[in-house]
C-alpha positions as protocol buffer text, in pm:
chain_id: "A"
residue {
  index: 1
  type: VAL
  ca { x: 8433 y: -3562 z: 2948 }
}
residue {
  index: 2
  type: GLN
  ca { x: 8738 y: -3348 z: 2900 }
}
residue {
  index: 3
  type: HIS
  ca { x: 8960 y: -3291 z: 3211 }
}
residue {
  index: 4
  type: GLY
  ca { x: 9232 y: -3066 z: 3285 }
}
residue {
  index: 5
  type: THR
  ca { x: 9281 y: -2707 z: 3460 }
}
residue {
  index: 6
  type: GLU
  ca { x: 9139 y: -2372 z: 3348 }
}
residue {
  index: 7
  type: GLU
  ca { x: 9434 y: -2303 z: 3106 }
}
residue {
  index: 8
  type: GLU
  ca { x: 9424 y: -2591 z: 2961 }
}
residue {
  index: 9
  type: LEU
  ca { x: 9069 y: -2604 z: 2898 }
}
residue {
  index: 10
  type: TYR
  ca { x: 8931 y: -2230 z: 2891 }
}
residue {
  index: 11
  type: LEU
  ca { x: 9154 y: -1959 z: 2871 }
}
residue {
  index: 12
  type: ALA
  ca { x: 9364 y: -2154 z: 2608 }
}
residue {
  index: 13
  type: LYS
  ca { x: 9074 y: -2137 z: 2390 }
}
residue {
  index: 14
  type: LYS
  ca { x: 8967 y: -1839 z: 2451 }
}
residue {
  index: 15
  type: LYS
  ca { x: 9288 y: -1679 z: 2304 }
}
residue {
  index: 16
  type: LYS
  ca { x: 9192 y: -1830 z: 2015 }
}
residue {
  index: 17
  type: LEU
  ca { x: 8903 y: -1610 z: 1962 }
}
residue {
  index: 18
  type: GLY
  ca { x: 8877 y: -1252 z: 1851 }
}
residue {
  index: 19
  type: GLN
  ca { x: 8704 y: -971 z: 1985 }
}
residue {
  index: 20
  type: ASP
  ca { x: 8314 y: -1047 z: 2123 }
}
residue {
  index: 21
  type: GLY
  ca { x: 8079 y: -762 z: 2133 }
}
residue {
  index: 22
  type: LEU
  ca { x: 7921 y: -913 z: 2413 }
}
residue {
  index: 23
  type: ARG
  ca { x: 8206 y: -893 z: 2639 }
}
residue {
  index: 24
  type: GLU
  ca { x: 8288 y: -549 z: 2817 }
}
residue {
  index: 25
  type: ASP
  ca { x: 8652 y: -613 z: 2778 }
}
residue {
  index: 26
  type: ALA
  ca { x: 8629 y: -662 z: 2445 }
}
residue {
  index: 27
  type: ASP
  ca { x: 8952 y: -464 z: 2260 }
}
residue {
  index: 28
  type: PRO
  ca { x: 8817 y: -267 z: 1917 }
}
residue {
  index: 29
  type: GLU
  ca { x: 9149 y: -100 z: 1882 }
}
residue {
  index: 30
  type: LEU
  ca { x: 9326 y: -427 z: 1873 }
}
residue {
  index: 31
  type: LEU
  ca { x: 9074 y: -557 z: 1630 }
}
residue {
  index: 32
  type: TRP
  ca { x: 9100 y: -240 z: 1402 }
}
residue {
  index: 33
  type: ALA
  ca { x: 9440 y: -305 z: 1391 }
}
residue {
  index: 34
  type: GLN
  ca { x: 9441 y: -660 z: 1287 }
}
residue {
  index: 35
  type: VAL
  ca { x: 9133 y: -593 z: 1003 }
}
residue {
  index: 36
  type: SER
  ca { x: 9320 y: -290 z: 862 }
}
residue {
  index: 37
  type: SER
  ca { x: 9614 y: -491 z: 786 }
}
residue {
  index: 38
  type: SER
  ca { x: 9407 y: -834 z: 658 }
}
residue {
  index: 39
  type: LYS
  ca { x: 9371 y: -860 z: 262 }
}
residue {
  index: 40
  type: LYS
  ca { x: 9081 y: -1094 z: 350 }
}
residue {
  index: 41
  type: LYS
  ca { x: 8703 y: -940 z: 245 }
}
residue {
  index: 42
  type: ILE
  ca { x: 8533 y: -799 z: 522 }
}
residue {
  index: 43
  type: GLY
  ca { x: 8262 y: -1073 z: 486 }
}
residue {
  index: 44
  type: LEU
  ca { x: 8491 y: -1325 z: 536 }
}
residue {
  index: 45
  type: LEU
  ca { x: 8630 y: -1134 z: 841 }
}
residue {
  index: 46
  type: LEU
  ca { x: 8304 y: -1111 z: 1017 }
}
residue {
  index: 47
  type: MET
  ca { x: 8241 y: -1489 z: 972 }
}
residue {
  index: 48
  type: ASP
  ca { x: 8619 y: -1559 z: 1168 }
}
residue {
  index: 49
  type: GLN
  ca { x: 8588 y: -1609 z: 1492 }
}
residue {
  index: 50
  type: ALA
  ca { x: 8949 y: -1522 z: 1525 }
}
residue {
  index: 51
  type: PHE
  ca { x: 8839 y: -1200 z: 1432 }
}
residue {
  index: 52
  type: PHE
  ca { x: 8485 y: -1136 z: 1520 }
}
residue {
  index: 53
  type: ALA
  ca { x: 8363 y: -1335 z: 1774 }
}
residue {
  index: 54
  type: GLY
  ca { x: 8011 y: -1497 z: 1761 }
}
residue {
  index: 55
  type: VAL
  ca { x: 7931 y: -1301 z: 1426 }
}
residue {
  index: 56
  type: GLY
  ca { x: 7758 y: -1561 z: 1171 }
}
residue {
  index: 57
  type: ASN
  ca { x: 7571 y: -1523 z: 873 }
}
residue {
  index: 58
  type: ILE
  ca { x: 7260 y: -1386 z: 969 }
}
residue {
  index: 59
  type: TYR
  ca { x: 7445 y: -1132 z: 1115 }
}
residue {
  index: 60
  type: ARG
  ca { x: 7729 y: -1057 z: 871 }
}
residue {
  index: 61
  type: ALA
  ca { x: 7454 y: -966 z: 619 }
}
residue {
  index: 62
  type: GLU
  ca { x: 7284 y: -741 z: 878 }
}
residue {
  index: 63
  type: ILE
  ca { x: 7597 y: -552 z: 1033 }
}
residue {
  index: 64
  type: LEU
  ca { x: 7719 y: -497 z: 729 }
}
residue {
  index: 65
  type: PHE
  ca { x: 7392 y: -357 z: 584 }
}
residue {
  index: 66
  type: LYS
  ca { x: 7350 y: -113 z: 861 }
}
residue {
  index: 67
  type: ALA
  ca { x: 7695 y: -5 z: 832 }
}
residue {
  index: 68
  type: GLY
  ca { x: 7668 y: 33 z: 462 }
}
residue {
  index: 69
  type: VAL
  ca { x: 7964 y: -173 z: 392 }
}
residue {
  index: 70
  type: HIS
  ca { x: 7986 y: -389 z: 95 }
}
residue {
  index: 71
  type: PRO
  ca { x: 8112 y: -756 z: 184 }
}
residue {
  index: 72
  type: GLU
  ca { x: 8361 y: -743 z: -100 }
}
residue {
  index: 73
  type: LEU
  ca { x: 8558 y: -454 z: 9 }
}
residue {
  index: 74
  type: LEU
  ca { x: 8890 y: -588 z: 160 }
}
residue {
  index: 75
  type: GLY
  ca { x: 8997 y: -504 z: 552 }
}
residue {
  index: 76
  type: SER
  ca { x: 9288 y: -331 z: 432 }
}
residue {
  index: 77
  type: GLU
  ca { x: 9049 y: -114 z: 241 }
}
residue {
  index: 78
  type: LEU
  ca { x: 8818 y: -25 z: 520 }
}
residue {
  index: 79
  type: THR
  ca { x: 8820 y: 325 z: 653 }
}
residue {
  index: 80
  type: ARG
  ca { x: 8821 y: 384 z: 1002 }
}
residue {
  index: 81
  type: ALA
  ca { x: 8467 y: 539 z: 1000 }
}
residue {
  index: 82
  type: GLU
  ca { x: 8325 y: 226 z: 833 }
}
residue {
  index: 83
  type: PHE
  ca { x: 8534 y: 7 z: 1077 }
}
residue {
  index: 84
  type: SER
  ca { x: 8379 y: 140 z: 1355 }
}
residue {
  index: 85
  type: ARG
  ca { x: 8004 y: 159 z: 1202 }
}
residue {
  index: 86
  type: ILE
  ca { x: 8068 y: -227 z: 1169 }
}
residue {
  index: 87
  type: TRP
  ca { x: 8204 y: -252 z: 1555 }
}
residue {
  index: 88
  type: THR
  ca { x: 7914 y: -51 z: 1671 }
}
residue {
  index: 89
  type: HIS
  ca { x: 7650 y: -245 z: 1475 }
}
residue {
  index: 90
  type: THR
  ca { x: 7814 y: -565 z: 1603 }
}
residue {
  index: 91
  type: VAL
  ca { x: 7789 y: -483 z: 1940 }
}
residue {
  index: 92
  type: GLU
  ca { x: 7430 y: -321 z: 1959 }
}
residue {
  index: 93
  type: LEU
  ca { x: 7287 y: -667 z: 1715 }
}
residue {
  index: 94
  type: LEU
  ca { x: 7491 y: -942 z: 1915 }
}
residue {
  index: 95
  type: ARG
  ca { x: 7354 y: -753 z: 2267 }
}
residue {
  index: 96
  type: ARG
  ca { x: 6997 y: -729 z: 2093 }
}
residue {
  index: 97
  type: GLY
  ca { x: 7001 y: -1079 z: 2050 }
}
residue {
  index: 98
  type: PHE
  ca { x: 7121 y: -1188 z: 2349 }
}
residue {
  index: 99
  type: ILE
  ca { x: 6847 y: -992 z: 2559 }
}
residue {
  index: 100
  type: SER
  ca { x: 6594 y: -1060 z: 2339 }
}
residue {
  index: 101
  type: GLY
  ca { x: 6656 y: -1440 z: 2249 }
}
residue {
  index: 102
  type: SER
  ca { x: 6559 y: -1355 z: 1904 }
}
residue {
  index: 103
  type: ILE
  ca { x: 6816 y: -1213 z: 1574 }
}
residue {
  index: 104
  type: LEU
  ca { x: 6605 y: -870 z: 1534 }
}
residue {
  index: 105
  type: THR
  ca { x: 6818 y: -648 z: 1384 }
}
residue {
  index: 106
  type: VAL
  ca { x: 6543 y: -389 z: 1249 }
}
residue {
  index: 107
  type: ASP
  ca { x: 6521 y: -94 z: 1480 }
}
residue {
  index: 108
  type: LYS
  ca { x: 6221 y: -41 z: 1591 }
}
residue {
  index: 109
  type: HIS
  ca { x: 6116 y: 327 z: 1508 }
}
residue {
  index: 110
  type: GLU
  ca { x: 6270 y: 269 z: 1171 }
}
residue {
  index: 111
  type: ALA
  ca { x: 6030 y: 0 z: 1097 }
}
residue {
  index: 112
  type: ILE
  ca { x: 5714 y: 199 z: 1213 }
}
residue {
  index: 113
  type: GLN
  ca { x: 5890 y: 462 z: 932 }
}
residue {
  index: 114
  type: LEU
  ca { x: 5871 y: 263 z: 707 }
}
residue {
  index: 115
  type: GLY
  ca { x: 5528 y: 120 z: 720 }
}
residue {
  index: 116
  type: LYS
  ca { x: 5675 y: -234 z: 812 }
}
residue {
  index: 117
  type: PRO
  ca { x: 5612 y: -243 z: 1236 }
}
residue {
  index: 118
  type: ARG
  ca { x: 5645 y: -628 z: 1213 }
}
residue {
  index: 119
  type: MET
  ca { x: 5999 y: -646 z: 988 }
}
residue {
  index: 120
  type: ARG
  ca { x: 6275 y: -824 z: 1152 }
}
residue {
  index: 121
  type: ARG
  ca { x: 6573 y: -801 z: 914 }
}
residue {
  index: 122
  type: TYR
  ca { x: 6663 y: -585 z: 630 }
}
residue {
  index: 123
  type: ILE
  ca { x: 6823 y: -800 z: 376 }
}
residue {
  index: 124
  type: TYR
  ca { x: 6932 y: -1124 z: 496 }
}
residue {
  index: 125
  type: ASN
  ca { x: 6716 y: -1400 z: 299 }
}
residue {
  index: 126
  type: MET
  ca { x: 6481 y: -1097 z: 105 }
}
residue {
  index: 127
  type: HIS
  ca { x: 6414 y: -1011 z: -185 }
}
residue {
  index: 128
  type: ARG
  ca { x: 6398 y: -664 z: -182 }
}
residue {
  index: 129
  type: CYS
  ca { x: 6565 y: -434 z: 78 }
}
residue {
  index: 130
  type: GLY
  ca { x: 6375 y: -349 z: 320 }
}
residue {
  index: 131
  type: ARG
  ca { x: 6459 y: 44 z: 361 }
}
residue {
  index: 132
  type: CYS
  ca { x: 6478 y: 127 z: -15 }
}
residue {
  index: 133
  type: ASN
  ca { x: 6299 y: -192 z: -180 }
}
residue {
  index: 134
  type: SER
  ca { x: 6597 y: -181 z: -423 }
}
residue {
  index: 135
  type: PRO
  ca { x: 6649 y: -582 z: -572 }
}
residue {
  index: 136
  type: VAL
  ca { x: 6920 y: -750 z: -333 }
}
residue {
  index: 137
  type: SER
  ca { x: 7202 y: -963 z: -435 }
}
residue {
  index: 138
  type: SER
  ca { x: 7341 y: -1302 z: -343 }
}
residue {
  index: 139
  type: TRP
  ca { x: 7647 y: -1481 z: -402 }
}
residue {
  index: 140
  type: LYS
  ca { x: 7878 y: -1742 z: -249 }
}
residue {
  index: 141
  type: MET
  ca { x: 8145 y: -1646 z: -31 }
}
residue {
  index: 142
  type: ALA
  ca { x: 8337 y: -1911 z: 109 }
}
residue {
  index: 143
  type: SER
  ca { x: 8043 y: -2173 z: 54 }
}
residue {
  index: 144
  type: ARG
  ca { x: 7802 y: -1913 z: 240 }
}
residue {
  index: 145
  type: THR
  ca { x: 7546 y: -1697 z: 101 }
}
residue {
  index: 146
  type: CYS
  ca { x: 7655 y: -1335 z: 119 }
}
residue {
  index: 147
  type: TYR
  ca { x: 7359 y: -1052 z: 82 }
}
residue {
  index: 148
  type: ALA
  ca { x: 7422 y: -700 z: 24 }
}
residue {
  index: 149
  type: CYS
  ca { x: 7182 y: -427 z: -86 }
}
residue {
  index: 150
  type: PRO
  ca { x: 7353 y: -249 z: -425 }
}
residue {
  index: 151
  type: SER
  ca { x: 7171 y: 124 z: -301 }
}
residue {
  index: 152
  type: CYS
  ca { x: 7235 y: 117 z: 26 }
}
residue {
  index: 153
  type: GLN
  ca { x: 7575 y: -84 z: 17 }
}
residue {
  index: 154
  type: PRO
  ca { x: 7745 y: 38 z: -362 }
}
residue {
  index: 155
  type: LEU
  ca { x: 8053 y: -91 z: -453 }
}
residue {
  index: 156
  type: ASP
  ca { x: 8286 y: 182 z: -497 }
}
residue {
  index: 157
  type: TYR
  ca { x: 8605 y: 219 z: -650 }
}
residue {
  index: 158
  type: ARG
  ca { x: 8784 y: 8 z: -394 }
}
residue {
  index: 159
  type: ALA
  ca { x: 8623 y: -256 z: -536 }
}
residue {
  index: 160
  type: LYS
  ca { x: 8713 y: -252 z: -894 }
}
residue {
  index: 161
  type: GLU
  ca { x: 8846 y: -584 z: -979 }
}
residue {
  index: 162
  type: VAL
  ca { x: 8516 y: -755 z: -836 }
}
residue {
  index: 163
  type: ASP
  ca { x: 8352 y: -939 z: -1060 }
}
residue {
  index: 164
  type: LYS
  ca { x: 8026 y: -752 z: -1039 }
}
residue {
  index: 165
  type: SER
  ca { x: 7787 y: -989 z: -1250 }
}
residue {
  index: 166
  type: VAL
  ca { x: 7895 y: -1280 z: -956 }
}
residue {
  index: 167
  type: VAL
  ca { x: 7756 y: -1006 z: -708 }
}
residue {
  index: 168
  type: SER
  ca { x: 7415 y: -933 z: -851 }
}
residue {
  index: 169
  type: SER
  ca { x: 7270 y: -1253 z: -868 }
}
residue {
  index: 170
  type: LYS
  ca { x: 6884 y: -1264 z: -778 }
}
residue {
  index: 171
  type: VAL
  ca { x: 6828 y: -1417 z: -416 }
}
residue {
  index: 172
  type: LYS
  ca { x: 6691 y: -1750 z: -376 }
}
residue {
  index: 173
  type: VAL
  ca { x: 6483 y: -1733 z: -75 }
}
residue {
  index: 174
  type: PHE
  ca { x: 6352 y: -1998 z: 178 }
}
residue {
  index: 175
  type: ASN
  ca { x: 6232 y: -2092 z: 540 }
}
residue {
  index: 176
  type: SER
  ca { x: 6495 y: -2047 z: 808 }
}
residue {
  index: 177
  type: HIS
  ca { x: 6472 y: -2190 z: 1067 }
}
residue {
  index: 178
  type: CYS
  ca { x: 6715 y: -1959 z: 1246 }
}
residue {
  index: 179
  type: ALA
  ca { x: 6557 y: -1646 z: 1116 }
}
residue {
  index: 180
  type: ARG
  ca { x: 6168 y: -1745 z: 1178 }
}
residue {
  index: 181
  type: GLU
  ca { x: 5921 y: -1524 z: 1026 }
}
residue {
  index: 182
  type: SER
  ca { x: 5553 y: -1493 z: 1098 }
}
residue {
  index: 183
  type: LEU
  ca { x: 5316 y: -1698 z: 841 }
}
residue {
  index: 184
  type: GLU
  ca { x: 5161 y: -1361 z: 742 }
}
residue {
  index: 185
  type: GLU
  ca { x: 5526 y: -1253 z: 623 }
}
residue {
  index: 186
  type: ARG
  ca { x: 5629 y: -1569 z: 469 }
}
residue {
  index: 187
  type: LEU
  ca { x: 5274 y: -1536 z: 266 }
}
residue {
  index: 188
  type: LYS
  ca { x: 5460 y: -1262 z: 91 }
}
residue {
  index: 189
  type: GLN
  ca { x: 5721 y: -1466 z: -44 }
}
residue {
  index: 190
  type: PRO
  ca { x: 5548 y: -1813 z: -139 }
}
residue {
  index: 191
  type: GLU
  ca { x: 5908 y: -1980 z: -180 }
}
residue {
  index: 192
  type: LYS
  ca { x: 5918 y: -1950 z: 190 }
}
residue {
  index: 193
  type: LEU
  ca { x: 5600 y: -2168 z: 283 }
}
residue {
  index: 194
  type: ARG
  ca { x: 5620 y: -2527 z: 372 }
}
residue {
  index: 195
  type: VAL
  ca { x: 5428 y: -2774 z: 149 }
}
residue {
  index: 196
  type: LYS
  ca { x: 5137 y: -2781 z: 390 }
}
residue {
  index: 197
  type: GLU
  ca { x: 5086 y: -2425 z: 406 }
}
residue {
  index: 198
  type: LEU
  ca { x: 5118 y: -2341 z: 53 }
}
residue {
  index: 199
  type: LYS
  ca { x: 4853 y: -2650 z: -24 }
}
residue {
  index: 200
  type: ALA
  ca { x: 4634 y: -2481 z: 244 }
}
residue {
  index: 201
  type: GLU
  ca { x: 4692 y: -2101 z: 108 }
}
residue {
  index: 202
  type: LEU
  ca { x: 4630 y: -2251 z: -235 }
}
residue {
  index: 203
  type: GLN
  ca { x: 4296 y: -2455 z: -82 }
}
residue {
  index: 204
  type: ARG
  ca { x: 4161 y: -2128 z: 75 }
}
residue {
  index: 205
  type: ARG
  ca { x: 4162 y: -1945 z: -274 }
}
residue {
  index: 206
  type: GLY
  ca { x: 4030 y: -2231 z: -432 }
}
residue {
  index: 207
  type: LEU
  ca { x: 4322 y: -2311 z: -662 }
}
residue {
  index: 208
  type: PRO
  ca { x: 4470 y: -2660 z: -767 }
}
residue {
  index: 209
  type: THR
  ca { x: 4720 y: -2791 z: -552 }
}
residue {
  index: 210
  type: SER
  ca { x: 4835 y: -3095 z: -743 }
}
residue {
  index: 211
  type: GLY
  ca { x: 5215 y: -3048 z: -870 }
}
residue {
  index: 212
  type: LEU
  ca { x: 5545 y: -2984 z: -693 }
}
residue {
  index: 213
  type: LYS
  ca { x: 5698 y: -2699 z: -533 }
}
residue {
  index: 214
  type: LYS
  ca { x: 5947 y: -2502 z: -703 }
}
């Protein structure tokens, strides 16, 4: 157990964190000043706790999707309107997650309009965009998988130096323990099934169950 004063154990660590969308005293103006002067990609800045406190990989994908911003754009290339959308959705999704206890990023009314009332996320760990059905792109950014919809988050002239072949790779989906989906939903993308679930579904369909899951 570490002992010490509030200054040593709490405030000193708090000073190292960026703006937290869950806190009423968060300062988006300070964050904008930091982001707009950074040469890092916004996809990296969102995962940097010294900028956006509390944002992980799932939220990064969904926040940037809802903001219509591609992860490869630099912080210094963002317009104020783009940053404002990013901050708005950061606050919205973090607070929704805190209240619901679940990472639910899709707006209920839109899910119903799309005819997908049980849809929970737009692009994270998805083959196709939940909004427009375009193939989702994925690639590695600082060893973490990054996602984007090329239609809803188009790369524009500001990202002319980006290797577009890198950001157009096909998504390799998996059974996420952080962003859980029902068996009904995962049956639509068999790669997300556990081996036991896959065998059970094959048996139900009268198909062979031998071999390896790929």
